[in-house]
N, C-alpha and C positions, 0 to 999 in steps of 0.2 A: 405243642411240641417245639422245643428249641432247635434252631438250625445249628449245625456244626459251625464253629468259628470261621473256618476257611470258606465255607459255602456262603456265609453271611456277607463277608467282605467281597466275594465274587459278585453276588447279586447287587450289593451297594455300588460297586464300581460300574456295573452294567447300567444301573439306574442313572448314575451321574453322567455316563456317556450319552444316554438317550436324552437327558435334559438339555444337553448342549447341541444336539443334532439339528433342531429346527434353525437355530441361529447360524450354524455352520452352512447348512443348505441354503439359507437365505442370503448369506454373504457370497456364496459361490454363484448364485443366479442373479445377483444384484446388477442392474436395477430391473424390477418387474413392474414398476409404476412410475408416474411422473415425479421428478425431483425438483424441489423449490430451492432457489438460490436467493437468500435474503440480502438485499443491498441497503445499506444505511444512509443512502443519499437519494435525492430526488431524481425522477426519470429525466433523461436527456442530458444529464451531466456527464463529465468525463468517466467517472467510475461506472456509472450505469451503462454507458456505451460499451465499455470493455466487457462488463459482466454479460451483457446481452450477446455480444459476439461469441464469447466462450460458451454460453448456454446453448447457442445454436450449434457450435462445433461439437460439444459434448453430446448433444441430442443425436447428431448424425453418427457419431462414433459409437455410442453406447446403446443405441436402439430404443431409448425412451426420452420423453420430453423433459428438458431441463428448463424450468420456467423462472424468470426473474420476478421477484416480488419486492417492491420498494417500501421500506419502513424508515423514512427519514426522521431525524430528530436527535437532539442531544449529541450532536457531533458523531453520529453513528452508534451510540451506545444502546439505543432502543433496539436496533437490529441484533446486536450481540446478545442482549438479554433474551430476545425471542428465540434465538437459536440454542442457547445453552439450556433453555427450559424444554426444548423439543426432544422427542424420542431419539435415542442414539441408534437410529436404524439406517442412516445414510440418505434419508429422503428430505431432510431439511439441512441445508448447508449455509454457511456464512461467507459472504464476499468480504474477505478481510483485506485491509489496506494499511499503509503506513500511518494513516490517521488514527487507527486503533492503537498503534504503538505509542503515539503521542498521548492519547487519552489516558493511558495507564498512569501518567504523572500529572497531566493537566487537571484532572478531576480529583478532588480530595476524597470523595466518597463514591465508589462504584459498587454495584450489587454483584460484581463478579470479578474474577481474576483471570485475565485473558490467557495466561500461560496454563493455569490450572484447569480451566473450564472448557477449553477447545482442543480438538485433535487436528493439527495442521495436516492438510491433505496434499495440496499442490500449489506452487507459486507459478504465475504465468506471465507477468509483465513487469518491466522496470521502465520508469520514465525519468530522464535526466531533468534537472532544473537548469535555468539559465539566468545570468545576471544581465538585465536589460536597462538601458538608460535612454533618456530623451536624446535625440540626435544632436541637439545643440549643447549638450553637456560637454564641458571642456576635456574631460578624461576620455581617452580612446582605448585604454587598455586597463587591466587590473592593477598593474604597478602604478600607472598614472592616477587611477581612482583612489588607491590607498594613500598616495602622496597628497592628493587634493583633500581627502577626508582628514588626514592628520593636520594639514595646514588650516582646515576649516572645521574644527570639532563641533559636532552637533548641529551643523548648518546644512547638512545634506538631508533632505526629506526622503524617507524610504517608505514606499507604499507597501501595504500588506493587505491580505484578504481578511484581516481581523486578528485579534489576539489569539495566539495558539494555532494559527493557520500555518500551512507549509511555508508560505512566503515569509511569515514572521520568524518561524523557528530556524529556517535555513539562514536568514540574515543574522540572527543572534549568534549562531555558530561562527559565521564569518567575522562578526564584530570582535569576538573573543580571540579568534585565531590570527586575525590581521591587525588587531590592536587599534581599531577605529571606533569612533562614536558617531552613530547615525541616529536620526530622530524618526521613530516609527510613526507613520500616519495610517491609522487603521480604517479600512473600508468594510462594507458588508459584502465581502466576496471580491474575487479578482475582477469580475466584470466591471464594476463601477470604478475600480482603480485605474484600469488601462487608459480611459480617456484623459484622466488627469495627468498620467505619465506622458502621454502623447502631446498634451498641450503645455507641459512644462511646469505644472503646479507642484508636482513631485518629481524627483530627479532619478530615482533608481528603484528597481524592484527585483526581488529574487522570486522567479516564477517557475512553474513547471513548463517545459518546452511546448507541449501541445497548445497551451493558452496563448503563447507569444509568437509562435512560428509564423503565423500569417502576417502579423504586424512587422516582423523582422524582414520577411520577404518583400513587403510593400515599402520598406524603407522608413517606416514610422517609428520603429524602435531600433536601437543599436545594441547588438549583443557584445558583452565584454568577455564572457567565459561561460562554459557549461559546468555544472556542479558535479557531474558524474566522474567516476574514476578514469574513464577513457573518453577521448573525443567521440563525437557522434557523427554519423553519416550525413545527416541533414546539414550540418555546419562544420565541414571538415577542416576549415581554416581557423576555427575559433578554438582557442586553447581551453584546457580544463583549469579550474581554480587551483587544483593540486599542483599544477606546473609552476604556480607563483606562490601559493600558500600550501606548502607540503603537508599532506595528511588530511586536507579538506575533502570531504566527499558527502554528497547528499543526493539521494535518488528516491523517487516515489516507487512504490511496488504494490502489487495486487495478487491475490490468490484466493483459494477456497479452503475452508476448514469445516469440520463437523463437530457436533457435541462430543464431549469427552466420553470415553467408553464405547465409542463406535468401533465395530469389529475391524481389526487390522486388515482383514481381507478386503473390506469395502474401501478403506483408505488407500490400500495398494492399487485397487482397480482404478480409482479416481486419479491417482498419481500417474499411473502408466498411460491412461488415456490422455491426460493433459500433456505429458511429455511427448507423446506421439504426435499430438496436434502441433506442439511447438516445433517439432522437427520438420514439419511440412513447409516447403518453400513458399506456398501461398499464404500460410499464416505469417511467416516472417515478413513477407511483403506488405501484408495488411497492417501488421503492428508497426512497421516502419512508417506507414502513412499516418499513423497516430503518434508519431515521434517517439515510439517506444521500441523495446526489444524483448525477445523471449527471456524467461527467467526460470529455466528448468531446475528442479531440486528434488531430492528425495523428501518424504515427509519429515524425517529427522532433521535434515539440513534446513528445511523451511522453518521448523520449530526453533532451531538454533538461531536462524536469522531473525525471527520475530523477537526472541529473547534478547539478542544483541542490540536490536533497534530500540527496544524499550529501555535498555540500560544506557545506550549512547545518548538518545534524545532526552532521557530523564535528567541526565546531568546538565544538558543545555537549558532545559526548561526550569530546573531548580535554580541554576545560576542566574537566569534572567528574571526570576521571580514571577513567572507567568502562572496564573491560576484561572480556572473556569469553574462555574457553578453548575 
């Protein structure tokens, strides 16, 4: 016996509503089990330290354990691949950083598209960079540094943590905007570069502030400027590069993202919890100790930020001809 047309569509609509009910209920009660945050770098590094702090804070706020899992390799790309292949249920998250934005251009072949394959959830930290020189270097300010570099083209050795590293790419942007020629000396990370900078074998480095602040306070390195848009509390008397080279800005950032198609309700819960954590004075104080500051955003704003960073640094990387395999 055939059902009347109206009754058929009524039953079909009811069935469709029932099919979405478990996902909706799941999103409303999220999280009901431990959540993994996949970090693309080794344990104990700056990114790992921040990820573990926020994992602890999210655990306390959301009532379930947030567990950091390190999957280092390929500049963080292995971690991205593992997350985008995970179930879109909110229980596998990616610790996403500015390095991921660089990688979109640095690597010719990736098995994913960062913008297409992730759902940005929450940003939580920004770290300024800093231009540091050996204390014996004759230039004591950015204008003096630019003048010295122009008078001595390609004679200033610029340390970097390796091709395509933050220190390398920040310096390439400066070279273009300031019109100077610096000679990159690549190391296997910032750690091996700093002793050579202190000893004077290389003269300058564009570093993230957390790596250099201890040496700055000890008088072993001299800061010329910070790379963020505004001056930083730890070095209030040190100008921004933008004050001398208008438009220059470079800051590291970190946040969390989920696989695409994760329920918007889950993304919203993660975002609200993170922003509430960032509003806590204790969080602000702890991030300041790490030479960083809170970076609250909506999911859409964070997504736009990631897209903007990919575009901005893609231009720098292509202009400098930097490629990784």
